[in-house]
LOMARSE-466286 format. One line per 5 residues: their letters; for each residue x, y, z of C-alpha. Coordinates in nm, 4 decimals. Layout:
<pts>
A) X:Y:Z ~ ...
</pts>
This chain:
<pts>
MNKKL) 5.1366:-5.1443:4.4933 ~ 5.2886:-4.8491:4.3127 ~ 5.1149:-4.9800:4.0252 ~ 4.7587:-4.9896:4.1698 ~ 4.8175:-4.6469:4.3090
VITSL) 4.9109:-4.5175:3.9598 ~ 4.5968:-4.6771:3.8034 ~ 4.3589:-4.5363:4.0835 ~ 4.5198:-4.1802:4.0538 ~ 4.4498:-4.1863:3.6709
VLALA) 4.1045:-4.2855:3.7223 ~ 4.0466:-4.0374:3.9836 ~ 4.1836:-3.7676:3.7410 ~ 3.9782:-3.8830:3.4675 ~ 3.6730:-3.8889:3.6982
MTNLS) 3.7678:-3.5266:3.8217 ~ 3.7949:-3.4180:3.4545 ~ 3.4734:-3.5208:3.3350 ~ 3.3015:-3.3836:3.6283 ~ 3.4964:-3.0407:3.5681
QAMAD) 3.3505:-3.0263:3.2043 ~ 3.0101:-3.1349:3.3484 ~ 3.0168:-2.8679:3.5580 ~ 3.1465:-2.6092:3.2896 ~ 2.8501:-2.6930:3.0740
DVKDD) 2.6092:-2.6413:3.3510 ~ 2.7874:-2.2969:3.3971 ~ 2.7592:-2.2025:3.0190 ~ 2.3828:-2.3212:3.0254 ~ 2.3105:-2.0880:3.3165
AKKDT) 2.4781:-1.7753:3.1154 ~ 2.2751:-1.8485:2.8411 ~ 1.9378:-1.8534:3.0356 ~ 2.0486:-1.5192:3.1980 ~ 2.1747:-1.3772:2.8744
KIEEI) 1.8863:-1.4994:2.6509 ~ 1.5401:-1.2765:2.6778 ~ 1.3037:-1.5555:2.5239 ~ 1.2930:-1.9346:2.4800 ~ 1.0607:-2.1254:2.2408
VNKKD) 0.8635:-2.3619:2.4307 ~ 0.6810:-2.5905:2.1956 ~ 0.8384:-2.6301:1.8596 ~ 0.5896:-2.6978:1.5977 ~ 0.5795:-2.6505:1.1993
EKVTE) 0.1976:-2.5780:1.1247 ~ -0.0273:-2.3041:1.0888 ~ -0.2861:-2.2654:1.3957 ~ -0.5856:-2.0249:1.4074 ~ -0.7263:-1.9189:1.7086
TYVVK) -0.9655:-1.6374:1.8589 ~ -0.8053:-1.3376:2.0496 ~ -0.9899:-1.0444:2.2172 ~ -0.8161:-0.7019:2.2490 ~ -0.7564:-0.6234:2.5903
EIKDD) -0.5375:-0.3255:2.6159 ~ -0.3760:-0.1138:2.3364 ~ -0.0394:0.0733:2.4277 ~ 0.1408:0.2947:2.1991 ~ 0.3777:0.0283:2.0019
YVILN) 0.1902:-0.2928:2.0817 ~ -0.1491:-0.4462:2.2092 ~ -0.2292:-0.7045:2.4543 ~ -0.4457:-0.9684:2.3915 ~ -0.5929:-1.2403:2.5712
KKGLD) -0.7433:-1.6035:2.4409 ~ -1.1151:-1.5950:2.4190 ~ -1.2322:-1.7583:2.7192 ~ -0.9115:-1.7405:2.9303 ~ -0.8618:-1.3735:3.0667
DDLYQ) -0.5214:-1.4691:3.2217 ~ -0.3730:-1.5933:2.9040 ~ -0.2065:-1.2927:2.7712 ~ -0.0266:-1.2205:2.4571 ~ 0.1757:-0.9231:2.2978
VEKNK) 0.1675:-0.8231:1.9481 ~ 0.3236:-0.5337:1.7640 ~ 0.0896:-0.2693:1.6102 ~ 0.2115:-0.2811:1.2904 ~ 0.0835:-0.6535:1.2590
FDKIK) -0.2911:-0.5400:1.2370 ~ -0.2557:-0.3578:0.9254 ~ -0.5806:-0.1837:0.8301 ~ -0.7571:-0.3335:1.1265 ~ -0.9447:-0.0733:1.3387
LEKGK) -0.8204:-0.1663:1.7019 ~ -1.0880:-0.1431:1.9519 ~ -1.1136:-0.2737:2.3194 ~ -1.3081:-0.5872:2.3335 ~ -1.2715:-0.6719:1.9421
ELDIT) -1.2411:-1.0388:1.8562 ~ -0.9632:-1.1237:1.6023 ~ -0.8547:-1.4626:1.4412 ~ -0.4800:-1.4786:1.4483 ~ -0.3086:-1.7542:1.2597
SDGNI) 0.0336:-1.8176:1.3719 ~ 0.2990:-2.1331:1.3222 ~ 0.1897:-2.2520:1.6742 ~ 0.5236:-2.1631:1.8216 ~ 0.4856:-1.9441:2.1737
LMSNP) 0.8018:-1.7464:2.2894 ~ 0.8244:-1.7287:2.6847 ~ 0.7920:-1.3614:2.7693 ~ 0.5373:-1.1630:3.0026 ~ 0.2966:-1.1439:2.8272
AQFSK) 0.3863:-1.4324:2.5900 ~ 0.4510:-1.3800:2.1783 ~ 0.4157:-1.5442:1.8712 ~ 0.7018:-1.6870:1.7210 ~ 0.5291:-1.6069:1.3548
IYEIK) 0.2286:-1.4568:1.2431 ~ 0.0845:-1.5472:0.9234 ~ -0.2545:-1.3673:0.9394 ~ -0.4829:-1.1393:1.1466 ~ -0.8335:-1.1098:1.0812
EVKKE) -1.1564:-0.9720:1.2449 ~ -1.3910:-1.2137:1.3643 ~ -1.7494:-1.1293:1.1928 ~ -2.0762:-1.1319:1.3819 ~ -2.2920:-1.3985:1.3376
DEKLP) -2.5625:-1.1880:1.1464 ~ -2.2773:-1.1074:0.9023 ~ -2.1483:-1.4562:0.8715 ~ -2.4776:-1.6002:0.8001 ~ -2.6923:-1.2865:0.6323
EEKIT) -3.0836:-1.4001:0.6652 ~ -3.2731:-1.3727:0.3356 ~ -3.5020:-1.0955:0.3265 ~ -3.8244:-1.1236:0.1129 ~ -4.0622:-0.8696:0.0425
DQYLV) -4.4330:-0.9048:-0.0690 ~ -4.7573:-0.7057:-0.1234 ~ -5.0107:-0.7666:0.1668 ~ -5.3928:-0.6259:0.2149 ~ -5.5045:-0.5146:0.5540
KEVNE) -5.8418:-0.7458:0.6194 ~ -5.8683:-0.6657:0.9905 ~ -5.7400:-0.4138:1.2753 ~ -5.8010:-0.5144:1.6360 ~ -5.6630:-0.4860:1.9878
QGVIV) -5.4051:-0.7769:1.9085 ~ -5.2633:-0.6369:1.6195 ~ -5.3237:-0.6162:1.2169 ~ -5.4583:-0.8902:1.0037 ~ -5.2896:-0.9006:0.6382
EKIGS) -5.3349:-1.1290:0.3524 ~ -5.0907:-1.1881:0.1008 ~ -5.2152:-1.0429:-0.2491 ~ -5.2632:-1.3052:-0.4684 ~ -5.3221:-1.5764:-0.2013
ESEKY) -5.6372:-1.5564:-0.0076 ~ -5.5013:-1.8631:0.2043 ~ -5.2050:-1.6749:0.3534 ~ -5.3210:-1.4777:0.6331 ~ -5.0660:-1.3288:0.8994
MVEKK) -5.0894:-1.1232:1.2177 ~ -4.8428:-0.8203:1.2462 ~ -4.8183:-0.6248:1.5673 ~ -4.9382:-0.2523:1.5342 ~ -4.5884:-0.1202:1.6070
YFKGE) -4.4378:-0.1876:1.2909 ~ -4.6844:0.0369:1.0945 ~ -4.6742:0.4228:1.0618 ~ -4.9719:0.5922:1.1462 ~ -5.3322:0.4961:1.1419
VKVGE) -5.3950:0.1699:0.9767 ~ -5.7260:0.0820:0.7762 ~ -5.8763:-0.2028:0.6079 ~ -5.8151:-0.2145:0.2406 ~ -5.5120:-0.0168:0.2482
KYNIT) -5.2097:-0.2111:0.1286 ~ -4.8485:-0.2808:0.2385 ~ -4.4930:-0.3612:0.1342 ~ -4.3527:-0.6279:0.3916 ~ -3.9934:-0.7301:0.4093
HNDIV) -3.9333:-1.0463:0.6460 ~ -3.6876:-1.3206:0.6481 ~ -3.9416:-1.5737:0.5102 ~ -3.9515:-1.7801:0.8434 ~ -4.2857:-1.8071:0.9806
MTSNP) -4.4268:-1.9546:1.3039 ~ -4.7081:-2.1758:1.2603 ~ -5.0274:-2.0278:1.4224 ~ -5.3450:-1.8739:1.3073 ~ -5.3320:-1.6509:1.1446
AIFNK) -4.9405:-1.7179:1.0720 ~ -4.6734:-1.4797:1.2540 ~ -4.3394:-1.3630:1.0707 ~ -4.0356:-1.4882:1.2755 ~ -3.8600:-1.1959:1.1384
IYDVE) -4.0053:-0.8138:1.0003 ~ -3.7329:-0.5860:0.8792 ~ -3.9613:-0.3277:0.7006 ~ -4.3595:-0.2289:0.6359 ~ -4.4058:0.0463:0.3999
KIEEK) -4.7560:0.1462:0.2593 ~ -4.8077:0.1454:-0.0885 ~ -4.9193:0.4736:-0.2080 ~ -5.1852:0.4133:-0.5284 ~ -5.1934:0.7158:-0.7436
IKETA) -5.5595:0.8246:-0.8094 ~ -5.6458:1.0153:-1.1068 ~ -5.7832:1.3776:-0.9911 ~ -6.0567:1.3759:-1.2890 ~ -6.1796:1.0406:-1.1903
TITNI) -6.4026:1.1451:-0.9298 ~ -6.8151:1.0997:-0.8299 ~ -7.0428:1.2878:-0.6328 ~ -7.3357:1.1033:-0.4935 ~ -7.5831:1.1714:-0.2241
YKVKE) -7.5378:0.9251:0.0821 ~ -7.7718:0.8831:0.3907 ~ -7.6357:0.7895:0.7415 ~ -7.7510:0.4325:0.8609 ~ -7.5090:0.3902:1.1709
VNEQG) -7.2809:0.6113:1.3940 ~ -7.0535:0.4231:1.6068 ~ -6.6840:0.4593:1.7674 ~ -6.5087:0.3114:1.4514 ~ -6.6849:0.5329:1.2180
VTLSY) -6.9918:0.6235:0.9914 ~ -7.2001:0.3789:0.8153 ~ -7.3647:0.5311:0.4904 ~ -7.5913:0.3676:0.2326 ~ -7.6079:0.5079:-0.1419
YSKED) -7.9186:0.7237:-0.1587 ~ -7.8841:0.8992:-0.5358 ~ -7.7255:1.0881:-0.7725 ~ -7.6018:1.4353:-0.6941 ~ -7.8851:1.5903:-0.9132
GSELM) -8.1652:1.3521:-0.7120 ~ -8.1814:1.0906:-0.9948 ~ -8.1470:0.7167:-0.9540 ~ -8.2938:0.7436:-0.6330 ~ -8.2774:0.4544:-0.4105
KNSED) -8.4201:0.4729:-0.0357 ~ -8.3515:0.1277:0.0602 ~ -7.9823:0.0463:-0.1064 ~ -7.7638:-0.2176:0.0116 ~ -7.4761:-0.0778:-0.0941
LYTVA) -7.2838:0.0070:0.2226 ~ -6.9737:0.2417:0.2761 ~ -6.7745:0.3345:0.5829 ~ -6.6125:0.6883:0.6600 ~ -6.4008:0.7660:0.9378
KKEFK) -6.5568:1.0367:1.1951 ~ -6.3080:1.3072:1.1417 ~ -6.4066:1.3266:0.7974 ~ -6.7393:1.4980:0.8913 ~ -6.7206:1.8679:1.0339
DQVKV) -7.0502:1.8519:1.2298 ~ -7.2031:1.6275:1.4410 ~ -7.3323:1.3276:1.2446 ~ -7.6916:1.1515:1.2952 ~ -7.8843:0.8757:1.1824
GDKYK) -8.0963:0.9777:0.8910 ~ -7.8872:1.2742:0.7590 ~ -7.7969:1.2738:0.3944 ~ -7.4573:1.4025:0.2567 ~ -7.3155:1.4794:-0.0560
ITHSD) -6.9862:1.3101:-0.0969 ~ -6.7427:1.3633:-0.3573 ~ -6.4925:1.0538:-0.4132 ~ -6.2651:0.9054:-0.6221 ~ -6.3967:0.6177:-0.8592
EILTS) -6.2126:0.3743:-0.6877 ~ -6.3709:0.1607:-0.4149 ~ -6.1675:-0.0499:-0.1693 ~ -6.2793:-0.3859:-0.1141 ~ -6.3766:-0.4103:0.2346
DPAQF) -6.6996:-0.4552:0.4464 ~ -6.8429:-0.2048:0.4663 ~ -6.6656:-0.0648:0.1498 ~ -6.4707:0.2533:0.1494 ~ -6.3659:0.5300:-0.0448
AKITK) -6.0050:0.5153:-0.1788 ~ -6.0043:0.9186:-0.1626 ~ -6.2768:1.1641:-0.0918 ~ -6.2164:1.5194:-0.1738 ~ -6.5183:1.6912:-0.0424
IEKVK) -6.8408:1.6314:0.2023 ~ -7.1485:1.8696:0.2196 ~ -7.4384:1.7891:0.4223 ~ -7.7726:1.8043:0.2348 ~ -8.0099:2.0537:0.4100
EAKAP) -8.3742:1.9356:0.3977 ~ -8.6344:2.1728:0.2392 ~ -8.8478:2.3520:0.5011 ~ -9.2120:2.3760:0.4485 ~ -9.3317:2.7778:0.3758
ENKKP) -9.4629:2.9170:0.7235 ~ -9.7806:3.1143:0.7646 ~ -9.8058:3.4698:0.7247 ~ -9.9217:3.6908:0.9970 ~ -10.2557:3.9316:0.9398
EEKNK) -10.0401:4.2091:0.9832 ~ -9.8024:4.1101:0.7085 ~ -10.0859:4.0076:0.4581 ~ -10.2505:4.3502:0.5270 ~ -9.9266:4.5279:0.4454
NNNKE) -9.9173:4.3272:0.1061 ~ -10.2726:4.3870:0.0048 ~ -10.2133:4.7516:0.0390 ~ -9.8961:4.7509:-0.1642 ~ -10.0693:4.5499:-0.4347
NKENK) -10.3353:4.7650:-0.4289 ~ -10.1301:5.0834:-0.4702 ~ -9.9669:4.9048:-0.7757 ~ -10.2730:4.8396:-0.9278 ~ -10.4032:5.1776:-0.9199
KNSKE) -10.0959:5.3267:-1.0655 ~ -10.0713:5.0560:-1.3597 ~ -10.4728:5.1819:-1.3901 ~ -10.3749:5.5335:-1.4427 ~ -10.0763:5.4760:-1.6835
NKENK) -10.3240:5.2688:-1.9120 ~ -10.5537:5.5304:-1.9249 ~ -10.2988:5.7574:-2.0222 ~ -10.1635:5.5526:-2.3048 ~ -10.4783:5.4701:-2.4902
KPEQK) -10.5000:5.5294:-2.8675 ~ -10.7526:5.7951:-3.0340 ~ -10.9698:5.4964:-3.1815 ~ -11.0224:5.3600:-2.8312 ~ -11.1446:5.6961:-2.7064
TNEKA) -11.3636:5.7157:-3.0018 ~ -11.5526:5.3892:-2.9431 ~ -11.5671:5.4846:-2.5732 ~ -11.7641:5.7695:-2.6695 ~ -11.9941:5.5908:-2.8859
KTANK) -12.0632:5.3520:-2.6133 ~ -12.1157:5.6713:-2.3928 ~ -12.3862:5.8365:-2.6249 ~ -12.6058:5.5093:-2.6392 ~ -12.6108:5.5199:-2.2715
NPKTG) -12.9136:5.6329:-2.0730 ~ -12.8221:5.9672:-1.8826 ~ -13.0398:5.8774:-1.6041 ~ -12.9590:5.5132:-1.5656 ~ -12.6313:5.5225:-1.7364
VESML) -12.7617:5.1734:-1.9031 ~ -12.6391:5.1379:-2.2852 ~ -12.9319:5.1519:-2.5050 ~ -13.0063:4.9610:-2.8342 ~ -13.3292:5.0522:-2.9177
LPLGI) -13.2172:5.3495:-3.1457 ~ -13.0545:5.1218:-3.4399 ~ -13.3084:4.8642:-3.3636 ~ -13.5943:5.1214:-3.4702 ~ -13.4441:5.2395:-3.7717
LISSA) -13.4304:4.8939:-3.9005 ~ -13.7745:4.8196:-3.8693 ~ -13.8813:5.1552:-4.0012 ~ -13.6798:5.0662:-4.2988 ~ -13.8744:4.7421:-4.3372
VAYKK) -14.2215:4.9073:-4.3441 ~ -14.1319:5.1624:-4.5893 ~ -13.9703:4.8984:-4.8064 ~ -14.2946:4.6875:-4.8095 ~ -14.5270:4.9558:-4.8599
SKNN) -14.3184:5.0913:-5.1813 ~ -14.3595:4.7278:-5.3031 ~ -14.7334:4.7188:-5.2875 ~ -14.7902:5.0290:-5.4695
</pts>
């Protein structure tokens, strides 16, 4: 009986000892929890990269949230960001060991790298191609251009991409992403820049011709070649047509008017054609028929002419030479004093008398 009681007492004593030890361990664990600030939740040994968004910037640290989870917050010291410019809303890729420390907000056990997340267009830059194009048509929808060197490639470009007025025949450099929407004409998927090609024109290479107005409309003035500047090489019905903007003319243009235009030797290939550069436009004035003078003006002119004739006659008389005066006296001597008619009988009578005397002397 006593033996059983002793054994039972020993068993109970051992049980109480184990229980006390277990309770002591629990107390120690609770003390550790109270003194420990952080605890590793998941133990991993690998590199994990995830995207986080800057939510708040403090003096010594930055608060971020996992992208797509606004309430999943993390705290990182400022010195971990190196030269990254911190801005609210900026996305960052953080590479860690995957172990997260329990705190509020949570913290990374170890960070290997922090990088800025680049934008989509920075990650995959689009290809930019620049080609030369010739303006073929300008309408309400936009500008139709043709790739220089390839007549089959025509494109429609919105007017907003062009600076100033666009004219048929002008050339442009168009920079695009080489993606084209299939339509007729085709359309560029994206246009980066449109720049006009300024062609250098020699100042000496100019021509001056006369052109005749064939048509006047809202778009401009259509003219046909008429002649050279001096009137040579006249072509009244020439089929060489040219178009000029209304603003180039200073007066009101009418069909049939003629203009002397000085322009560059280069002609833009359009329909009608266009002068690459115009330096001067001058209207050709039509010659007027002489007007009939009034009777009063005629009488004045006649009186003036008579006075001048009398004056000249007087001067001629005074300037006559002595020989001329002698001859005039001789002529006056032969005149009949009554009739004033020159007499030719005296010289003729002398000749007859001489002939009769000669004949008598011969007979003797």
